[in-house]
C-alpha positions as CSV (number, residue, x, y, z in Angstrom):
1,M,212.4,182.5,122.9
2,T,213.5,178.8,122.8
3,N,213.4,178.7,126.6
4,M,209.8,179.8,126.8
5,T,207.1,177.1,127.0
6,M,203.3,177.2,126.4
7,K,200.3,175.0,126.9
8,A,199.0,173.2,123.8
9,N,196.5,170.5,123.0
10,V,198.6,167.8,121.5
11,F,197.5,164.7,119.5
12,R,199.4,161.5,120.5
13,A,197.4,158.5,119.1
14,N,193.9,157.5,118.2
15,G,191.8,158.8,121.1
16,V,194.8,160.1,123.0
17,F,195.3,163.8,123.2
18,G,195.5,166.5,125.8
19,V,197.2,169.7,127.1
20,E,201.0,169.5,127.3
21,E,203.9,171.9,127.6
22,K,205.6,172.7,124.4
23,P,208.2,175.3,123.4
24,V,206.9,178.6,122.1
25,P,207.7,178.6,118.4
26,S,210.0,181.1,116.7
27,P,209.1,182.8,113.4
28,G,211.0,182.0,110.3
29,F,211.2,184.2,107.2
30,G,207.7,185.4,106.3
31,E,206.1,183.9,109.4
32,A,204.5,185.4,112.5
33,I,203.9,184.2,116.0
34,V,200.5,185.0,117.3
35,R,199.4,184.8,120.9
36,V,196.0,183.1,120.8
37,S,193.1,184.6,122.6
38,L,190.2,182.5,121.3
39,T,190.0,179.3,119.4
40,T,187.4,176.6,118.8
41,I,186.9,172.9,118.0
42,C,185.9,171.9,114.5
43,G,184.3,168.6,113.3
44,T,187.6,167.9,111.5
45,D,189.4,167.9,114.8
46,I,187.0,165.2,116.0
47,H,188.0,163.1,112.9
48,I,191.7,163.6,113.8
49,V,191.4,162.5,117.5
50,K,189.4,159.5,116.5
51,G,192.1,158.5,114.0
52,E,189.8,159.0,111.0
53,Y,192.1,161.6,109.5
54,P,195.8,160.8,109.9
55,V,198.2,163.4,111.4
56,R,201.6,163.0,113.1
57,N,202.1,162.2,116.7
58,G,202.9,165.4,118.6
59,L,200.8,167.7,116.4
60,T,199.0,170.6,118.1
61,I,195.4,170.4,116.9
62,G,193.1,173.2,115.8
63,H,192.7,175.7,112.9
64,E,190.3,178.4,114.0
65,A,191.8,181.3,116.0
66,V,191.9,185.0,116.9
67,G,195.0,186.4,118.5
68,V,197.5,189.2,119.0
69,I,200.8,189.4,117.1
70,H,203.6,188.4,119.4
71,E,206.6,188.4,117.1
72,L,207.2,188.9,113.4
73,G,209.8,187.1,111.2
74,E,211.9,188.8,108.6
75,G,210.1,189.7,105.4
76,V,206.7,190.5,107.1
77,F,205.7,194.1,106.5
78,G,202.7,196.3,107.4
79,Y,202.1,194.7,110.8
80,E,203.3,195.4,114.4
81,P,203.4,193.3,117.6
82,G,200.3,193.9,119.6
83,Q,197.9,194.1,116.7
84,R,194.8,191.8,116.8
85,V,194.5,189.5,113.8
86,L,192.3,186.9,112.3
87,F,193.8,184.2,110.1
88,G,192.0,181.5,108.2
89,A,192.1,177.7,108.5
90,I,193.6,177.8,105.0
91,T,197.0,179.6,104.7
92,P,197.9,179.9,101.0
93,C,201.3,181.2,99.9
94,G,199.7,183.3,97.2
95,Q,202.5,182.5,94.7
96,C,202.2,178.9,93.6
97,E,200.3,177.7,90.5
98,P,197.1,176.7,92.3
99,C,197.1,180.0,94.3
100,L,197.6,182.1,91.2
101,G,195.0,180.0,89.4
102,G,192.4,181.0,92.0
103,F,192.4,177.7,94.0
104,R,194.1,178.9,97.2
105,S,192.9,176.1,99.3
106,Q,194.9,173.7,97.1
107,C,198.1,175.7,97.7
108,G,201.2,173.6,96.7
109,G,199.1,170.6,95.7
110,P,196.0,168.7,96.7
111,L,194.5,170.0,100.0
112,G,197.9,171.7,100.6
113,G,196.4,175.0,101.8
114,W,195.2,173.4,105.0
115,R,198.3,173.5,107.2
116,L,197.4,174.6,110.7
117,G,196.4,171.6,112.8
118,N,197.1,169.3,109.8
119,T,200.7,169.5,108.6
120,L,201.8,172.3,111.0
121,D,201.1,172.9,114.7
122,G,197.6,174.4,115.1
123,T,195.7,176.9,117.1
124,Q,194.6,175.1,120.3
125,A,197.6,176.5,122.1
126,E,198.8,179.7,123.7
127,Y,200.9,180.6,120.7
128,V,200.8,179.6,117.0
129,R,203.1,180.1,114.1
130,V,201.3,181.6,111.0
131,P,203.0,180.6,107.7
132,F,203.0,183.1,104.8
133,A,201.8,185.7,107.3
134,Q,201.9,188.6,104.8
135,A,199.1,186.8,102.8
136,N,197.1,185.5,105.7
137,M,196.8,187.8,108.7
138,A,193.8,190.2,108.5
139,L,193.7,193.1,111.0
140,I,190.6,193.1,113.1
141,P,188.7,196.4,113.4
142,E,188.5,197.8,116.9
143,S,184.7,197.8,116.8
144,L,184.6,193.9,116.5
145,T,185.0,191.5,119.3
146,D,186.9,188.2,119.1
147,E,183.6,186.3,119.4
148,Q,182.2,188.2,116.4
149,V,185.0,187.2,114.0
150,I,186.3,183.8,115.3
151,L,184.0,181.7,113.2
152,L,184.9,183.5,110.0
153,A,188.2,181.6,110.0
154,D,186.6,178.3,108.9
155,I,183.0,177.5,109.2
156,A,181.5,180.7,107.9
157,S,184.0,180.8,105.0
158,T,183.3,177.2,104.2
159,G,179.5,177.4,104.4
160,F,179.4,180.6,102.3
161,S,181.7,179.0,99.8
162,A,179.2,176.1,99.4
163,A,176.6,178.6,98.2
164,E,179.2,180.4,96.1
165,S,180.4,177.2,94.4
166,G,176.8,176.2,93.7
167,H,176.3,179.6,92.0
168,V,173.1,180.3,94.0
169,G,171.3,183.1,92.3
170,I,168.5,185.6,93.0
171,G,165.2,183.8,93.2
172,D,166.7,180.3,93.4
173,N,165.2,177.4,95.3
174,V,167.9,175.8,97.5
175,A,168.0,172.7,99.7
176,I,170.6,172.3,102.4
177,F,171.2,168.9,104.0
178,G,172.6,169.2,107.5
179,Q,172.3,172.2,109.8
180,G,175.5,171.8,111.9
181,P,177.7,174.9,112.0
182,I,178.8,174.7,108.4
183,G,175.3,173.9,107.1
184,L,173.9,176.8,109.1
185,C,176.4,179.1,107.5
186,A,175.5,177.7,104.1
187,T,171.9,178.6,104.9
188,L,173.0,182.1,105.7
189,G,175.1,182.3,102.6
190,A,172.2,181.2,100.4
191,R,170.1,184.0,101.9
192,L,172.9,186.5,101.3
193,M,173.1,185.4,97.6
194,G,169.4,186.0,97.0
195,A,167.8,182.5,97.3
196,A,164.0,182.8,97.4
197,R,163.1,179.6,99.1
198,I,165.6,177.7,101.3
199,F,164.7,174.2,102.4
200,V,166.8,172.9,105.3
201,V,167.0,169.3,106.5
202,D,168.3,168.0,109.9
203,R,167.4,165.5,112.6
204,N,167.7,168.0,115.4
205,P,164.7,170.3,116.0
206,F,166.9,172.9,117.8
207,R,169.2,173.2,114.7
208,L,166.1,173.6,112.5
209,E,165.0,176.5,114.8
210,V,168.4,178.2,114.5
211,A,168.3,177.6,110.7
212,H,165.0,179.5,110.5
213,R,166.6,182.4,112.3
214,F,169.4,182.3,109.8
215,G,167.1,182.5,106.8
216,A,165.6,179.1,106.1
217,T,162.0,179.4,104.7
218,D,161.2,175.6,105.1
219,T,162.5,173.4,107.9
220,I,162.2,169.7,107.4
221,L,162.9,167.0,110.1
222,A,164.9,164.3,108.3
223,G,163.0,161.2,107.4
224,D,162.5,158.5,104.7
225,D,160.4,160.8,102.5
226,T,162.7,163.9,102.8
227,A,163.7,164.1,99.1
228,S,160.2,163.5,97.7
229,A,158.7,166.1,100.1
230,I,161.1,168.8,98.7
231,V,160.5,167.8,95.1
232,E,156.7,167.9,95.7
233,A,157.0,171.4,97.4
234,T,158.7,172.7,94.2
235,G,155.9,171.5,92.0
236,G,157.9,168.5,90.9
237,R,160.6,170.8,89.5
238,G,163.3,170.2,92.1
239,V,165.7,172.8,93.4
240,D,168.2,174.9,91.6
241,V,171.0,174.1,94.1
242,A,171.4,171.4,96.7
243,I,174.1,171.7,99.4
244,E,175.3,168.6,101.2
245,A,177.0,169.6,104.5
246,I,177.3,166.4,106.4
247,G,179.3,163.8,104.5
248,L,177.0,160.8,104.4
249,Q,175.8,158.6,101.6
250,E,172.2,159.1,102.5
251,T,172.3,162.9,102.4
252,F,174.4,163.0,99.3
253,T,171.9,160.7,97.5
254,N,169.0,162.9,98.7
255,A,170.7,166.1,97.6
256,L,171.3,164.7,94.2
257,A,167.7,163.5,93.9
258,V,166.2,166.9,94.7
259,V,168.4,168.9,92.2
260,K,166.5,169.8,89.0
261,P,167.9,168.8,85.6
262,G,170.6,171.4,84.9
263,G,171.0,172.1,88.6
264,V,174.0,171.9,90.9
265,L,174.9,169.7,93.9
266,S,177.4,171.6,96.0
267,S,179.2,169.3,98.5
268,V,181.2,170.5,101.5
269,G,180.7,167.3,103.5
270,V,183.8,165.4,104.6
271,Y,183.5,161.8,103.4
272,G,185.2,158.9,105.1
273,H,184.1,156.4,102.6
274,S,183.4,155.8,98.9
275,L,180.2,157.3,97.5
276,N,177.7,155.6,95.2
277,L,175.9,157.5,92.6
278,D,172.2,156.8,92.3
279,M,171.5,156.4,88.5
280,A,167.9,157.5,88.8
281,A,168.9,160.7,90.6
282,L,171.7,161.2,88.1
283,G,169.2,160.8,85.2
284,A,171.4,157.9,84.0
285,G,174.1,160.5,83.4
286,L,171.9,162.6,81.0
287,A,170.3,165.1,83.4
288,D,172.9,167.9,83.0
289,K,173.4,167.9,86.7
290,T,176.7,169.4,88.0
291,I,178.5,168.1,91.2
292,V,181.1,170.5,92.8
293,T,183.2,170.1,95.9
294,T,184.7,172.9,97.9
295,L,187.5,173.4,100.5
296,C,187.3,176.5,102.6
297,P,188.9,179.5,100.8
298,G,191.8,181.2,102.5
299,G,193.9,184.3,102.6
300,K,193.5,187.7,104.3
301,E,191.4,189.2,101.5
302,R,188.7,186.5,102.2
303,M,188.9,187.3,105.9
304,M,188.6,191.1,105.3
305,R,185.5,190.5,103.1
306,L,183.8,188.5,105.7
307,M,184.6,190.9,108.5
308,R,182.9,193.6,106.4
309,L,179.7,191.6,106.6
310,V,180.0,191.6,110.4
311,E,180.8,195.3,110.6
312,T,177.7,196.2,108.5
313,K,175.6,193.8,110.6
314,R,174.7,191.7,107.6
315,I,175.6,188.6,109.6
316,D,175.9,187.7,113.3
317,L,177.5,184.4,114.0
318,T,177.7,184.7,117.8
319,P,174.6,182.6,118.4
320,L,176.6,179.6,117.1
321,L,179.0,179.9,120.1
322,T,176.8,177.9,122.5
323,H,179.4,176.8,125.0
324,H,182.6,178.3,126.5
325,F,185.7,176.6,128.0
326,K,189.2,177.4,129.0
327,L,192.2,175.7,127.4
328,D,192.7,173.5,130.5
329,Q,189.2,172.2,130.1
330,I,189.6,171.2,126.4
331,A,189.1,167.5,127.1
332,A,185.6,168.2,128.5
333,A,185.0,170.5,125.5
334,Y,185.9,167.7,123.1
335,D,183.7,165.3,124.9
336,L,180.7,167.6,124.7
337,F,181.2,168.5,121.1
338,S,181.9,165.0,119.9
339,E,178.8,163.6,121.6
340,Q,176.7,166.6,120.5
341,R,175.2,167.0,123.9
342,D,173.2,170.0,125.3
343,N,172.4,171.4,121.8
344,V,176.0,172.3,121.2
345,L,176.8,174.1,118.0
346,K,180.3,175.5,118.5
347,V,182.5,175.7,121.6
348,A,184.7,178.7,122.3
349,I,188.0,177.9,123.9
350,H,189.4,180.9,125.8
351,V,193.2,180.8,126.0
352,G,195.5,182.4,128.5
353,T,194.7,184.8,131.3
354,D,191.8,186.4,129.4
355,G,189.8,183.1,129.4
């Protein structure tokens, strides 16, 4: 195994990355090697290559993938080489205090559950080593394609968790700021949880159109009066839950402003700076508003639940895969995705001879 090499997208320095030859990894105890068939690029990967999120030189980037089990390490039971599996961006051990307490994304310590493409080599490669494989590999039903399940690994799970953490209830009014892939999945999640009216805000008319197909009832082109327009549309009451899915001061402030007293601001944006709290929006600290943050849940049970939604045709995420590339074309894929050209939502990276 050590003599085998593979292609992998490797980070070297700020703005410097590309496909290189690396050794195919070998599994340790409790680990599995998966031959990647399909992967993607996430917004967090863009932060990494721009140097906005620090990782080590030589790291293989990426954390969303579908593949086939290539080799199993000792201590992994119930799986066989050749089986097709989905595994999440978050790979909890299932045994530490945060995991047992229900916070699997914080496995081992703050943000510790996110390993692939962060602290361990990631998925934009021909092979990837999956840690704690017993807890993290979910077998894919034969009836589902790679394209149908790939986005469950991160963006769908994250977007849905924003609605879950916000405790969206039947009949709620919900406002979602940002309709990128995660925001669109938050819109879909709010619909699944029974929201009556779903306001979505974005600067891109195409994304607002997709949001309407995903369940938004009111689409709003972002502007200076966005918050006041939503409050007015609710009769001055405000929304029960606001979801911030971008990571900007402006959208965070607007989200807080539209939440009713006693409501919830659920934040899944990635912030690269300090946030200021608007005292009027916060009711001077007396408005009983709750602010919650969420990192994508992990583990195979989560993946199995989400695949059931696809199997029963409750959700279809394939419209989000707007562009397709091969692994050797990943530099062009990063350029397109980073610059947000051609109405890109998500790019599918086909790996190996199947691409």
